[in-house]
C-alpha positions in Angstrom: 18.1 -47.7 69.1 14.2 -48.8 68.9 13.6 -50.7 72.4 11.7 -53.9 71.6 10.5 -56.2 74.5 11.2 -59.4 74.6 8.5 -61.1 73.2 9.1 -58.5 70.1 12.5 -59.9 69.7 11.5 -63.0 70.1 9.1 -63.0 67.0 11.7 -61.5 64.8 14.1 -64.2 65.8 12.4 -67.1 65.7 10.8 -65.5 62.2 14.7 -65.0 60.5 15.9 -68.8 61.9 12.6 -70.1 59.2 13.6 -67.7 56.2 10.4 -65.7 57.6 10.8 -61.8 58.4 8.2 -59.3 59.7 7.6 -57.7 56.8 7.2 -61.1 54.3 10.9 -60.8 53.1 13.6 -63.9 52.9 16.8 -63.5 55.1 18.9 -61.9 52.1 15.7 -60.1 50.0 16.0 -56.0 49.7 13.2 -54.1 50.2 12.0 -51.9 46.8 14.1 -48.6 46.0 12.6 -45.9 44.8 14.2 -43.3 43.2 14.0 -39.7 41.7 16.8 -37.8 40.3 17.4 -33.9 39.4 14.3 -32.9 41.8 16.4 -30.2 43.8 17.1 -26.3 42.4 20.2 -24.4 42.1 21.7 -28.0 42.3 24.4 -29.4 39.3 23.3 -32.9 40.3 20.5 -34.2 42.8 19.0 -37.4 43.7 16.3 -38.7 46.2 16.4 -42.3 47.8 13.2 -43.4 49.9 13.3 -47.9 51.1 10.3 -47.6 52.9 10.8 -45.6 56.1 14.3 -44.9 55.6 14.7 -41.6 53.0 17.6 -39.3 51.8 18.3 -36.4 49.5 21.1 -35.5 48.2 22.4 -32.4 45.9 25.9 -32.0 44.5 27.1 -28.3 43.7 30.6 -27.4 41.8 33.1 -24.7 42.3 36.1 -23.8 40.7 38.6 -23.9 43.3 43.1 -24.0 43.3 44.1 -27.9 43.3 45.8 -29.3 46.1 49.5 -28.9 46.2 49.7 -32.6 46.8 47.8 -33.8 43.8 48.0 -31.0 41.4 46.3 -32.7 38.9 43.1 -33.6 40.9 39.9 -32.3 42.1 37.9 -33.0 45.2 35.4 -33.7 46.9 33.7 -32.8 50.3 30.3 -34.2 52.1 28.2 -33.6 54.2 25.4 -34.9 56.5 22.5 -33.9 58.1 20.0 -35.9 60.0 16.4 -34.0 60.0 15.1 -34.3 63.4 12.1 -34.9 61.6 13.8 -38.5 60.9 14.1 -39.9 63.9 13.3 -38.7 68.0 17.4 -39.5 68.7 18.2 -37.0 65.8 17.1 -34.0 68.5 19.4 -31.6 69.3 23.3 -33.3 68.4 22.1 -36.9 68.9 22.5 -37.1 65.3 26.3 -35.7 65.1 27.4 -39.3 65.8 26.0 -41.0 62.8 26.5 -38.0 60.5 30.9 -38.1 61.4 30.7 -42.0 61.0 28.9 -42.3 57.8 31.3 -39.0 56.3 34.5 -40.4 57.6 33.3 -43.5 55.6 32.3 -41.7 52.2 35.5 -39.9 53.0 37.5 -43.2 52.6 35.4 -44.6 49.4 36.0 -42.1 47.2 39.5 -41.3 48.2 40.3 -44.5 46.6 41.4 -44.4 42.8 40.0 -47.3 42.5 36.3 -46.4 43.2 37.1 -42.8 42.1 39.2 -40.8 39.6 39.6 -37.3 41.0 41.6 -37.1 38.2 38.8 -35.9 36.1 38.0 -33.4 38.0 41.7 -31.4 36.9 40.9 -28.5 34.8 44.8 -27.5 34.5 47.9 -28.8 36.5 48.8 -26.9 39.6 45.7 -23.5 38.7 42.2 -24.7 38.2 40.2 -27.7 39.5 36.4 -29.3 39.8 35.3 -29.3 43.6 32.5 -30.7 44.7 29.9 -30.8 47.6 28.3 -33.4 48.4 25.3 -32.4 50.5 23.1 -35.0 52.4 19.9 -34.8 54.1 18.4 -38.0 56.2 14.6 -37.2 56.0 13.6 -40.3 57.3 15.3 -43.2 59.3 13.8 -46.8 59.1 16.7 -48.6 59.3 19.9 -49.3 57.0 20.5 -45.6 56.7 24.5 -46.7 55.8 23.6 -48.5 52.3 20.2 -45.9 51.9 23.0 -42.8 51.4 25.7 -44.8 49.7 22.7 -45.6 47.1 21.8 -41.4 47.3 25.4 -40.1 46.9 26.5 -42.6 43.9 22.8 -41.5 42.2 23.0 -38.1 42.6 26.8 -38.2 41.5 25.8 -39.9 38.4 22.7 -36.4 37.6 25.8 -34.3 38.1 26.5 -32.4 35.5 29.1 -29.5 35.0 30.1 -27.2 32.7 33.1 -27.6 30.1 35.9 -24.8 30.6 38.3 -23.9 28.5 41.5 -22.3 29.9 43.3 -19.8 28.3 46.8 -17.7 29.2 46.9 -13.8 29.4 50.4 -13.2 28.0 50.6 -9.1 29.4 49.7 -10.3 33.2 51.1 -14.4 32.3 48.2 -16.0 34.2 45.4 -18.2 33.0 42.3 -17.8 33.5 38.9 -19.6 32.7 36.0 -18.9 29.5 32.6 -20.9 30.0 30.7 -21.9 26.8 27.9 -19.7 25.5 26.2 -22.9 24.9 24.6 -24.2 28.1 24.5 -27.6 27.4 28.1 -27.6 27.1 29.1 -29.8 29.7 29.8 -33.7 30.7 28.8 -35.9 33.9 30.9 -37.9 36.3 32.1 -41.2 35.5 30.4 -43.4 38.7 30.7 -46.6 36.7 33.2 -47.9 39.5 31.8 -45.9 42.7 30.9 -48.2 45.1 27.7 -49.1 47.7 27.6 -49.7 51.2 25.9 -52.7 52.2 25.1 -53.4 56.0 24.9 -57.6 56.7 23.7 -57.8 60.2 23.7 -60.6 62.3 20.6 -61.4 64.0 20.5 -65.0 66.4 22.5 -67.6 64.1 21.4 -66.0 61.1 22.3 -62.9 59.2 20.2 -60.9 57.5 20.6 -57.6 54.8 18.4 -54.8 54.6 17.6 -54.6 58.4 14.0 -52.5 59.4 14.6 -50.6 62.6 12.9 -53.6 64.4 15.5 -56.1 62.8 18.3 -53.4 63.7 17.2 -53.9 67.7 17.9 -57.6 67.2 20.8 -57.3 66.0 24.5 -58.4 67.8 26.4 -57.0 65.2 26.8 -56.1 61.7 29.5 -56.2 59.1 29.1 -53.1 55.9 30.7 -53.6 53.0 31.8 -51.4 50.3 31.4 -53.0 47.1 32.3 -52.2 43.4 30.0 -53.3 40.5 32.1 -56.3 40.0 31.6 -57.2 43.4 35.4 -56.9 44.7 35.4 -55.4 48.5 37.4 -52.0 49.5 36.8 -52.0 52.8 34.8 -53.6 55.7 33.6 -51.9 58.5 32.0 -54.2 62.1 29.1 -52.4 63.8 27.8 -53.3 67.2 29.0 -54.6 70.0 28.7 -58.8 69.8 31.3 -60.8 68.5 31.0 -62.5 65.0 32.7 -65.9 64.3 35.3 -66.7 61.3 32.5 -68.8 60.1 29.7 -66.2 59.8 32.4 -63.8 58.8 32.6 -65.9 56.0 29.3 -66.7 55.2 28.8 -62.8 55.3 31.4 -61.9 53.1 30.3 -64.6 50.2 26.8 -62.8 50.9 28.4 -59.8 50.3 29.9 -60.3 47.2 26.8 -61.8 45.0 24.3 -59.4 47.1 26.9 -56.8 46.5 26.6 -57.1 42.4 23.1 -57.4 42.1 22.6 -54.4 43.8 24.6 -52.6 41.5 22.7 -53.8 39.2 19.5 -52.5 40.8 21.0 -49.1 40.9 22.3 -49.0 37.6 18.6 -49.8 35.7 17.2 -47.7 38.1 19.4 -44.7 36.9 19.1 -45.6 33.3 15.0 -45.3 33.6 15.6 -42.1 35.8 17.9 -40.3 33.0 15.7 -41.4 30.0 12.9 -39.7 31.4 15.0 -36.8 32.3 16.0 -36.4 29.0 12.7 -36.6 27.5 11.7 -33.7 29.5 14.9 -31.9 28.6 14.5 -32.0 25.1 10.6 -30.6 25.6 11.6 -28.3 27.4 14.2 -27.5 24.4 11.2 -27.6 21.7 
């Protein structure tokens, strides 16, 4: 946590009271989101998100596995998060382990929900084969609002992921199933992430609340609520950060804001994904020629 002097904290809090933040934004204004897709070699999908001084890189790799006995017709997804020591001094040594565990635990809860992510789409042959996704997350820079940024990058990378189309055949002599890959490398499918959630952090500072807090603003926050929101504005779960208390009126206001801003954030990401995907497809067409 960034330590600020009393004068700096007072300046930030008084500005927020007047709906003017230290970078000129209003309290409910998000910073510009920069997105780049398909930028990591040897991965089936990748994305890099930058929100001012916060930068996240995500790579997705796939593997064919035997399904879990309790979910024989489903695939699975695993998350790994690493905090670069260069991202923030607090990550040196084992400083990033707690944050890493906190974020990955939240991602597991989100993507384990059938309302958000249908793991049956990763199934290949019941009881025999399924796809397993390995989502590797790297925090390159930490400039605040890390939960939101990670969720944006994960959804973007999964959107960019291309999985080979396979055919299941049976060896009658051995009475075993086996996988056969297509000879056409373009035979692949994309993961449906249309209903995958995004995280939206709303921070209470003084008597007001803000979104997309920078590091300095996070240092002034007494408590925050993280909302997991799907595109229609429904909230899947809520997590509290910080030791401060929130009164019922504040919580109600934050929930109302979260639903409206969450929908806008999904629309914003969709626009970025569509624009980047079109550019990628153009580049692939050029290579094919």
